[in-house]
C-alpha positions in Angstrom: 115.7 103.2 74.7 115.4 104.0 78.5 111.9 104.8 79.7 111.3 108.2 81.2 110.3 108.1 84.9 107.6 110.3 86.1 107.5 109.4 89.8 110.5 108.0 91.7 109.8 107.3 95.3 112.9 106.1 97.5 112.7 104.8 100.9 109.5 106.7 102.0 108.5 106.3 105.6 105.5 107.6 107.4 105.1 107.2 111.2 102.2 108.9 112.8 102.7 110.1 116.3 104.4 112.7 118.5 107.4 110.5 118.8 107.7 109.7 115.2 111.3 110.4 114.7 112.5 108.6 117.8 110.3 105.7 116.6 112.0 105.6 113.3 115.5 105.7 114.7 114.7 102.6 116.8 113.1 100.9 113.8 116.5 101.3 111.9 118.5 100.3 114.8 116.5 97.5 116.2 114.1 96.2 113.4 111.1 96.9 115.3 107.8 95.6 114.0 104.7 97.8 113.6 103.1 96.3 116.7 106.4 96.9 118.6 106.4 100.6 117.6 102.9 101.2 118.6 103.5 99.5 122.0 106.9 101.3 122.9 106.4 104.8 121.2 102.5 104.9 120.7 103.2 105.5 116.9 101.6 104.1 113.9 103.6 103.0 111.0 101.6 104.0 108.0 104.3 103.6 105.2 107.5 101.5 105.8 110.5 102.0 103.3 108.5 102.3 100.1 110.3 102.6 96.9 109.1 102.4 93.3 109.3 104.1 90.0 106.5 105.0 87.7 107.2 105.4 83.9 105.8 108.3 82.0 102.4 107.1 80.5 102.1 104.2 83.0 99.1 103.0 84.6 100.5 101.9 88.0 98.1 100.4 90.5 98.8 100.2 94.3 96.5 97.4 95.8 96.1 96.4 99.5 93.7 95.6 102.1 92.4 98.5 104.5 95.3 99.6 106.6 97.9 98.4 104.3 99.1 102.1 103.7 98.1 102.4 100.0 96.3 105.7 100.6 98.7 107.1 102.9 101.4 106.5 100.2 99.6 108.2 97.3 99.0 111.3 99.5 102.8 111.7 99.8 103.2 112.3 95.9 101.5 115.7 96.1 102.6 116.2 99.7 99.1 116.1 101.1 101.0 114.1 103.9 104.8 115.0 104.8 107.0 111.7 105.1 108.8 111.0 108.1 111.7 110.1 105.9 112.5 109.6 102.2 112.1 111.4 98.9 109.8 111.6 96.1 110.9 113.1 92.8 108.5 114.0 89.9 110.1 114.5 86.7 113.5 114.7 88.5 112.2 117.5 91.0 112.2 116.6 94.7 108.7 117.2 95.8 110.0 117.3 99.4 112.2 120.5 98.6 109.5 122.4 97.0 108.6 125.8 98.3 104.9 126.9 99.1 104.6 128.3 95.6 106.3 125.5 93.9 104.0 123.0 95.9 100.7 125.2 94.9 102.0 124.9 91.3 102.6 121.1 91.5 99.0 120.5 92.8 97.3 122.9 90.3 99.2 122.2 87.2 101.4 118.9 87.3 99.5 116.7 89.6 95.6 116.1 89.9 93.8 114.0 92.4 90.6 112.0 92.0 89.0 110.8 95.5 86.7 108.0 96.5 84.1 110.4 97.8 84.0 112.6 94.7 84.7 115.9 96.4 82.4 118.0 94.4 81.2 121.5 95.6 77.4 121.2 96.1 76.8 124.9 95.5 78.6 124.7 91.9 77.1 123.3 88.8 78.7 120.4 87.0 80.5 122.8 84.6 81.8 125.1 87.3 83.1 122.0 89.4 85.1 120.8 86.3 86.4 124.3 85.5 87.5 125.0 89.0 91.3 124.2 88.6 91.3 126.8 85.6 89.4 129.2 87.7 92.2 129.1 90.4 94.8 129.6 87.8 92.9 132.8 86.6 91.8 131.5 83.2 88.9 133.6 81.8 85.4 132.3 82.2 84.8 131.6 78.5 87.9 129.6 78.3 87.6 127.7 81.2 83.9 126.9 80.3 85.0 125.8 76.8 87.5 123.4 78.4 84.9 122.2 80.7 82.6 121.3 78.1 85.2 119.4 76.1 86.2 117.2 78.8 82.5 116.6 80.0 82.1 115.3 76.4 85.0 112.8 77.0 83.5 111.2 80.0 79.9 111.3 78.3 78.4 113.8 80.6 77.4 116.4 77.7 74.0 117.9 78.6 74.5 117.8 82.5 76.8 120.9 82.6 74.1 123.1 84.3 73.1 120.3 86.8 74.2 120.2 90.6 75.9 117.2 92.3 72.7 116.0 94.2 71.1 115.7 90.7 73.6 113.0 89.7 74.0 109.4 90.5 77.1 108.1 92.2 78.8 107.0 88.9 78.1 110.5 87.2 79.5 112.3 90.1 82.7 110.1 89.7 82.9 111.0 86.2 82.6 114.7 87.1 85.6 114.5 89.5 87.5 112.5 86.6 86.7 115.4 84.3 87.7 118.0 86.7 91.2 116.2 87.0 91.5 115.9 83.3 90.5 119.7 82.8 93.8 120.8 84.7 95.8 118.7 81.9 98.2 117.4 84.5 101.2 115.4 83.9 100.0 112.9 86.6 96.8 111.5 87.8 96.5 110.3 91.4 93.3 108.1 91.9 92.5 107.1 95.3 89.8 104.1 95.2 87.8 106.4 92.7 85.3 103.6 91.9 85.2 101.5 95.2 82.0 103.3 96.5 80.1 102.3 93.3 77.8 99.1 92.5 79.6 96.5 90.6 77.9 97.2 87.2 78.7 100.9 87.4 82.2 100.2 88.5 82.9 98.2 85.6 81.5 100.7 83.1 83.6 103.3 84.6 86.8 101.1 84.4 86.1 100.5 80.7 85.6 104.3 80.3 88.7 105.1 82.3 90.8 102.4 80.4 89.7 104.2 77.0 90.5 107.6 78.4 93.8 106.4 79.6 95.0 105.1 76.1 93.8 108.3 74.5 95.2 110.8 77.1 98.3 108.8 77.9 98.5 110.4 81.4 100.8 108.8 84.0 98.4 107.3 86.7 98.9 106.1 90.3 95.7 104.0 90.8 94.9 103.0 94.4 92.6 99.9 94.9 91.7 97.4 97.4 90.4 94.8 94.7 92.9 92.7 93.0 90.6 92.0 90.0 90.4 95.9 89.2 94.1 96.2 89.8 94.8 93.2 87.2 92.2 94.6 84.7 93.6 98.1 84.5 97.1 98.1 85.6 100.2 97.9 83.4 102.0 97.1 86.9 100.9 96.4 90.3 102.4 97.1 93.6 101.1 95.1 96.5 101.2 96.5 100.0 100.9 94.7 103.5 101.5 96.6 106.9 103.0 99.8 105.1 105.2 97.9 103.1 105.4 97.2 99.4 105.9 93.3 99.2 105.7 92.9 95.2 105.9 95.0 92.2 105.2 93.5 88.8 103.2 93.1 85.8 99.6 91.4 86.4 101.2 88.2 84.9 104.2 88.4 87.3 101.9 88.9 90.3 99.7 85.9 89.3 102.2 83.4 88.2 105.1 84.2 90.4 103.9 85.5 93.7 106.6 86.6 96.0 105.3 85.2 99.0 102.3 83.4 100.7 100.5 86.7 101.4 100.5 87.5 97.6 99.7 83.7 96.7 96.7 83.8 98.8 95.7 86.9 97.0 95.9 85.5 93.6 94.7 82.0 94.3 91.2 82.6 93.0 92.2 84.5 89.8 91.7 82.9 86.4 94.6 82.7 84.0 92.0 84.1 81.4 92.8 87.5 82.7 96.4 86.9 81.4 95.4 86.1 77.7 95.2 89.3 75.6 93.6 89.9 72.3 96.9 90.7 70.6 98.2 87.1 71.5 95.3 85.4 69.8 94.5 87.2 66.7 94.8 85.7 63.1 95.8 87.9 60.3 93.0 89.4 58.2 94.3 87.5 55.1 94.2 84.2 56.8 90.5 84.9 58.2 89.4 86.1 54.7 90.8 82.9 53.1 88.9 80.7 55.4 85.8 82.6 55.8 85.3 85.3 53.1 85.2 89.0 53.6 85.0 90.7 56.9 81.4 91.4 58.1 80.8 95.3 57.9 79.6 95.6 61.5 82.3 93.5 63.4 83.1 94.7 66.8 86.4 96.4 67.7 88.7 95.7 70.3 92.0 97.0 71.9 94.9 94.7 71.7 95.0 94.8 75.7 91.6 93.5 76.1 91.6 89.8 78.1 89.7 87.0 77.4 86.7 87.7 79.6 86.4 91.1 78.1 86.6 89.5 74.5 83.9 87.0 75.5 81.6 89.8 76.7 82.1 91.7 73.4 81.7 88.5 71.4 78.2 87.6 72.7 76.9 91.2 71.7 77.1 90.4 68.1 78.0 87.9 65.4 81.2 87.2 67.1 83.8 88.5 64.8 86.1 91.0 66.4 88.7 93.3 64.9 91.6 94.1 66.9 92.7 97.7 66.3 95.4 100.0 67.4 95.6 103.6 66.2 93.2 102.9 63.5 95.0 99.9 62.0 93.6 96.3 62.1 96.2 94.1 63.8 94.1 90.8 63.1 90.8 89.2 63.6 89.3 87.1 66.5 86.2 84.9 65.7 84.1 82.8 68.0 85.9 79.6 67.2 89.4 81.2 67.9 87.9 82.6 71.1 86.6 79.4 72.3 89.8 77.6 71.6 91.9 80.2 73.6 89.5 79.8 76.4 89.7 76.1 76.5 93.5 76.2 76.3 93.7 78.3 79.3 91.1 77.3 81.8 93.7 76.1 84.4 
């Protein structure tokens, strides 16, 4: 069965500057570098010939260093930026061909964005911030407050509905931003480095929460990050950018085990292969575990099939070490400490 494509970007270019069209013609004709374009035309190449497809329900990470073009690229999906050339299709609709009304509908109903700087309105309560997309649609107050309370519960902020942004921590403010995007019930989430301003502990907690929400809501997500560890941890696939170009697209396994060039190889050099081993690959059947150990403990921890070894290690030390791997409420198998340690030893390289 062919996967449905949610976002289809085709040869997208963004050249900043008053001579952008002339510069792009010279790029095509002469193969100018980014530095040459700046020198000859006083233009900056932000995105260069970027093409990619994101499947419906996929969590697609775009990773690159500062200045690589990743944040510029994501702003073309909802046309916060107009491309110099190229096309982007959402559900088969050409975003570049939308009328003003069509573009407003796209941003309010089909695509929601979560920014790094939270973007909360300081004069609005948490509930009113979350309900704002529904207010713009003309939804009645009772209905939009009901939906705001529902999504605030999803992001574990029940009880904070009547607070203001300045009364919340950075991590809580980012959860409000995520709740606001979810409340709009969009087809697509665009997330531009949403956790990068947070300290490491809060960042990991929000990553965990976001991954759980992503599995539950099954929203197509384009997630921008400068952190390869974050991309590997949460992404189904990763696109790596350099100087405005996409240099490799692949699963985390593809990126780490088969880097496309020296630039990507340098990035992944310090990444442990432990991140490439997932719970579903090391489980033992319940019957096999019970035959060797007796019945399952009543309070064994639960894990998703896509949890990697470091996350399983963290889960194991919190209890007696028996983990039930579940999907859709069904137990796929069991991982105990012996099985976990053996898997770690087998994959230390």
